[in-house]
C-alpha positions as CSV (number, residue, x, y, z in Angstrom):
1,M,-10.4,48.7,0.1
2,E,-13.3,50.8,1.2
3,R,-14.0,54.0,-0.6
4,E,-13.4,57.3,1.2
5,I,-16.7,59.1,1.8
6,G,-17.8,62.7,2.1
7,G,-15.0,64.3,0.2
8,S,-16.5,64.9,-3.2
9,A,-19.8,66.4,-4.3
10,A,-19.6,64.8,-7.8
11,L,-22.8,63.2,-8.9
12,P,-23.9,61.6,-12.1
13,T,-26.5,63.6,-14.0
14,E,-29.4,61.3,-12.9
15,L,-28.6,62.0,-9.2
16,E,-28.4,65.8,-9.4
17,P,-30.8,67.2,-6.8
18,P,-34.4,68.1,-7.7
19,A,-35.6,71.7,-7.3
20,A,-37.2,70.8,-4.0
21,A,-33.7,70.1,-2.5
22,A,-32.7,73.8,-2.9
23,T,-35.9,74.8,-1.1
24,V,-35.3,72.4,1.8
25,F,-31.5,72.7,2.2
26,G,-30.9,76.3,1.1
27,D,-27.2,77.2,1.2
28,R,-26.3,73.8,2.7
29,L,-27.4,72.0,-0.5
30,D,-23.8,71.1,-1.3
31,I,-23.5,69.1,2.0
32,A,-26.7,67.3,1.0
33,R,-25.2,66.5,-2.4
34,R,-22.1,65.1,-0.7
35,Y,-24.3,62.9,1.4
36,C,-26.2,61.6,-1.7
37,A,-22.9,60.8,-3.3
38,A,-21.7,58.9,-0.2
39,L,-24.9,56.9,-0.1
40,A,-24.7,56.1,-3.8
41,T,-21.1,54.9,-3.6
42,A,-19.8,53.8,-0.2
43,G,-23.3,53.3,1.1
44,V,-24.1,50.7,-1.6
45,E,-20.6,49.1,-1.4
46,R,-20.9,48.6,2.4
47,G,-24.4,47.2,2.2
48,L,-26.2,50.2,3.8
49,I,-28.3,51.1,0.8
50,G,-29.7,48.7,-1.8
51,P,-28.5,49.4,-5.4
52,R,-32.2,49.7,-6.5
53,E,-32.6,52.6,-4.1
54,V,-29.9,54.8,-5.7
55,P,-32.2,56.4,-8.4
56,R,-34.6,57.5,-5.7
57,L,-32.2,58.7,-3.0
58,W,-33.4,62.3,-3.1
59,D,-37.1,61.8,-3.1
60,R,-37.6,58.6,-1.1
61,H,-34.8,59.0,1.4
62,I,-33.0,62.4,1.8
63,L,-35.8,64.8,1.2
64,N,-38.4,62.5,2.7
65,C,-36.4,62.7,6.0
66,A,-35.3,66.4,5.9
67,V,-38.9,67.8,5.8
68,V,-39.6,66.3,9.2
69,A,-37.6,69.2,10.6
70,E,-41.0,71.1,10.3
71,L,-42.0,69.5,13.5
72,M,-38.9,70.4,15.5
73,P,-38.5,73.6,17.5
74,E,-35.3,75.7,17.4
75,G,-32.4,74.1,19.2
76,A,-34.2,70.8,20.0
77,T,-32.2,67.7,21.1
78,V,-33.0,64.9,18.7
79,V,-32.1,61.2,19.1
80,D,-32.4,59.1,15.9
81,I,-32.7,55.4,16.9
82,G,-31.8,52.6,14.5
83,S,-30.2,55.3,12.3
84,G,-28.7,52.9,9.7
85,A,-27.1,55.0,7.0
86,G,-28.1,58.2,8.9
87,L,-31.8,58.4,7.9
88,P,-33.4,60.6,9.1
89,G,-30.7,62.1,11.4
90,I,-28.2,63.3,8.8
91,P,-30.7,65.0,6.5
92,L,-32.2,66.7,9.5
93,A,-28.8,68.0,10.6
94,I,-28.0,69.3,7.2
95,A,-31.3,71.1,6.9
96,R,-31.3,72.4,10.5
97,P,-27.8,73.0,12.0
98,D,-29.5,74.4,15.1
99,L,-30.6,70.9,16.1
100,R,-28.5,68.8,18.5
101,I,-28.6,65.4,17.0
102,T,-27.5,62.0,18.3
103,L,-27.5,58.9,16.0
104,V,-28.0,55.5,17.8
105,E,-27.0,52.5,15.7
106,P,-25.9,49.0,17.0
107,L,-23.9,47.8,13.9
108,L,-20.2,48.7,13.7
109,R,-20.1,48.9,9.9
110,R,-22.9,51.5,10.0
111,T,-21.4,53.6,12.8
112,V,-18.1,53.6,10.9
113,F,-19.9,55.0,7.8
114,L,-21.7,57.5,9.9
115,S,-18.7,58.8,11.7
116,E,-16.6,59.0,8.5
117,F,-19.2,61.1,6.7
118,I,-19.9,63.3,9.7
119,E,-16.2,64.1,10.1
120,A,-15.7,64.7,6.4
121,A,-18.7,67.0,6.1
122,G,-18.0,68.9,9.3
123,L,-21.4,68.1,10.8
124,D,-22.0,68.5,14.6
125,I,-23.6,65.1,15.2
126,T,-22.9,62.5,17.9
127,V,-22.8,58.8,17.1
128,V,-23.6,56.2,19.8
129,R,-23.1,52.6,19.0
130,G,-25.8,50.5,20.8
131,R,-29.4,49.7,21.0
132,A,-32.0,52.2,22.2
133,E,-33.0,50.0,25.1
134,Q,-29.5,49.6,26.5
135,S,-28.7,51.4,29.8
136,G,-25.5,52.9,28.4
137,V,-27.4,54.4,25.5
138,M,-30.2,55.7,27.8
139,K,-27.6,57.3,30.0
140,E,-25.8,59.0,27.1
141,A,-28.7,60.0,24.9
142,G,-31.7,60.1,27.3
143,G,-33.7,63.2,28.2
144,A,-34.2,64.2,24.5
145,D,-36.8,66.6,23.2
146,I,-37.5,64.4,20.2
147,V,-36.8,60.7,19.3
148,T,-37.0,59.8,15.6
149,S,-37.1,56.5,13.8
150,R,-37.6,55.3,10.2
151,A,-38.2,51.7,9.0
152,V,-37.1,50.3,12.4
153,A,-40.0,48.4,13.9
154,P,-43.8,48.3,14.4
155,L,-45.2,51.2,16.4
156,A,-45.8,49.2,19.7
157,K,-42.1,48.2,19.8
158,L,-41.0,51.7,18.8
159,A,-42.8,53.1,21.8
160,Q,-40.9,50.8,24.1
161,W,-37.6,52.0,22.7
162,S,-38.4,55.7,22.1
163,L,-40.3,56.9,25.1
164,P,-37.6,56.1,27.7
165,L,-35.2,58.3,25.8
166,L,-37.6,61.3,26.0
167,R,-38.0,63.9,28.7
168,D,-41.6,64.4,29.9
169,H,-43.6,66.1,27.2
170,G,-41.0,65.2,24.6
171,H,-42.2,63.7,21.3
172,M,-41.7,60.5,19.5
173,L,-41.7,61.0,15.7
174,A,-42.0,57.7,13.7
175,L,-41.7,58.1,9.9
176,K,-44.3,55.8,8.4
177,G,-46.0,55.1,5.1
178,V,-49.6,55.3,3.9
179,S,-50.8,52.8,6.4
180,A,-49.8,55.0,9.4
181,A,-53.4,55.7,10.5
182,E,-54.2,52.0,10.5
183,E,-51.0,51.2,12.5
184,L,-51.9,53.8,15.0
185,E,-55.4,52.4,15.4
186,R,-53.9,49.0,16.0
187,D,-51.2,50.0,18.4
188,G,-52.7,53.1,20.1
189,E,-53.5,51.1,23.2
190,S,-49.9,49.9,23.5
191,L,-48.7,53.5,23.2
192,A,-51.0,54.6,26.0
193,Q,-49.8,51.7,28.2
194,A,-46.2,52.7,27.5
195,G,-46.9,56.2,28.8
196,A,-47.7,58.1,25.6
197,G,-50.6,60.4,24.6
198,K,-51.8,63.0,22.2
199,F,-51.3,60.8,19.1
200,E,-51.4,62.4,15.7
201,V,-50.8,61.4,12.1
202,L,-49.0,64.3,10.3
203,E,-47.9,65.1,6.8
204,C,-44.6,67.0,6.3
205,G,-43.4,68.6,3.1
206,V,-46.9,69.4,1.8
207,G,-46.5,71.7,-1.2
208,V,-42.8,71.0,-1.3
209,L,-42.6,67.2,-2.0
210,E,-44.7,65.4,-4.6
211,T,-45.4,62.8,-1.9
212,P,-45.4,64.2,1.6
213,T,-43.8,62.4,4.5
214,V,-46.2,60.7,6.9
215,V,-45.2,60.8,10.6
216,I,-46.9,59.5,13.7
217,R,-46.3,61.8,16.6
218,A,-46.8,60.9,20.2
219,E,-46.0,62.7,23.4
220,R,-44.4,61.2,26.5
221,L,-46.7,62.0,29.4
222,P,-45.5,62.6,33.0
223,R,-46.6,59.7,35.2
224,A,-49.1,61.9,37.0
225,E,-50.9,62.5,33.6
226,R,-51.0,58.9,32.5
227,A,-54.3,57.0,32.7
228,P,-54.1,54.0,35.2
229,R,-53.1,50.9,33.3
230,R,-56.4,49.0,33.8
231,R,-58.5,52.1,32.8
232,A,-56.3,52.6,29.7
233,E,-56.7,48.9,28.7
234,K,-60.5,49.1,29.2
235,E,-60.9,52.3,27.2
236,G,-58.6,51.0,24.5
237,S,-60.7,47.8,24.3
238,R,-64.0,49.8,24.2
239,R,-62.6,52.0,21.3
240,G,-61.2,49.1,19.4
241,G,-57.6,50.2,20.0
242,R,-58.3,53.8,19.0
243,S,-55.8,56.2,20.3
244,E,-56.5,59.0,22.9
245,G,-58.8,61.5,21.2
246,G,-58.9,59.3,18.0
247,V,-56.5,59.5,15.1
248,L,-55.9,63.0,13.8
249,R,-54.5,63.4,10.3
250,R,-53.4,66.8,9.1
251,G,-50.8,68.6,7.0
252,V,-48.1,70.7,8.6
253,E,-47.1,74.0,7.1
254,R,-43.4,73.8,6.1
255,R,-40.9,75.6,8.3
256,R,-37.9,77.2,6.6
257,A,-34.7,75.3,6.9
258,G,-32.7,76.7,9.8
259,G,-35.9,77.0,11.9
260,K,-36.6,80.5,10.8
């Protein structure tokens, strides 16, 4: 019998939230605690989270995702593709209730977990079962301001899935690790060919988290602003795959939870 999720905020001592959690979640910290408890119990039992990840749920998963809200304007529509156990979508929704978030996930057991927690926690999140590239998903979730992803696929493939779900000038935010700049150098040409531009490598949670979250941001360009395909390929080859304007790495000043 599967464990009911989302109803209790009880946590073992080793899973109590670190000080940074109060800074990130504010008066919604209790909801974040309930999410941590759900991941540590039902999430492990249902195969959504590996047992070895439990001791680092806060730092490596929940807070790592929530601080990306720094990059999101007030009231933005956000689509999280390949959401899995709800990362980064659920931490973002807890930290920023003004965001309008849709979780896209193809596996039934995961969408069941997501729907159960969302209902129990009283969160305003939509869950869509399917793959980002499917027409039904694009119809239901397309035109977003922001598309997020975490540990889903290499950057070139993410662009193919993320960009069609964005409005013109919307942003793709791919949560990556320390090799983000190298991945962008490698796949920058593919992003340009897919219709993206203004690539950046950003760090979120600087001064809040011990290890900031690294994010690759790319903007969906309107067709009129995209370089012709042959020219983009030629320029990409000449630059050795370097993205438009090169790779920019910078920290981002943290925005208060709630977008204020």
